N, C-alpha and C positions, 0 to 999 in steps of 0.2 A: 504600187503605187500605196502610199501611206496617207491614211486619212486620221487626222487627230480631232477628236471630239472632246469640248471643254464643257464644264459646269455639268448642268442638268442632262446635257445631251448624252454623257458618258454612262450614265447610270445602267441603261438597259445593254448596251452593245460593248462597253469598255472604252477605254481612253485612246487605243490606238487599234486600227484595223489596216490589215494589208489586203489590197484588191489588185488583181491582175486585170489592167483596163486597157494599157499600152494603145491609146488612141481610138479604140473602138467604141466608146461611150462617152458621152458629154457628162459634165459634173450634173446636169439636171437629171439624166437618166439614173446615175449613182444613187443621187439623193432621193430619187422616187423610189427605187429599190429598197433602201435603207428605211424609209418612211413606213414600210409595213411593220418593221420591227420597234421604230421609234417616230411615232407621228409628227413630232416637232421638227423631224428633217425633212418635211415636204418642201419641195423646191419653191413653193410660192408663199412659203411662210416669212413675213417680213420681219420676223423677230430672230433671225439667225444671221450671222456674218460669215461668208465664205473667203479664204485667202489661198492663195495658189503660191507655193514658194514665197510665203511672208508678203506677197502683194495683194491687195484687195482685188476680189475676182473681176469686178467691173473693168478694171486695167488691162485685162487679159481675153475680154471676149464674154465676161460674165459667164452664166451657166452653161452657155454653148461651147465652153473651152473643152478640148478633149485631152485629158491629161494622160500623160506617158507613165511608165511604170517608175521612173525616177523622181517624179513629182510628189511633193508634201501638200495636201490639202488640210487646210485647220478649218473647223467649223465651231463657230462661238456663238451662244445665245447672246441677245442683246442685253439683257440683263443677267449679269453674272458676279458672283461674290468671289470675296478673297479665299484665303487659305482656312480650312477648318481646324 
């Protein structure tokens, strides 16, 4: 599975992460693990938006969704700027 981090979220972890999940973990589980390195990724943070294959996560079960390895997850901070 590919996780793409945008804006300030990519500073510590990089822009693209490859994670082998294949339905074993929920988005919530994955974000909780990543939040140990980037606290903004805590699943209960209302200032991040999560997209699963270009659809807003709430349309697909929210943070309870269990991504497959072919999924692309995008995480954006609510306040994000343009190109620098």
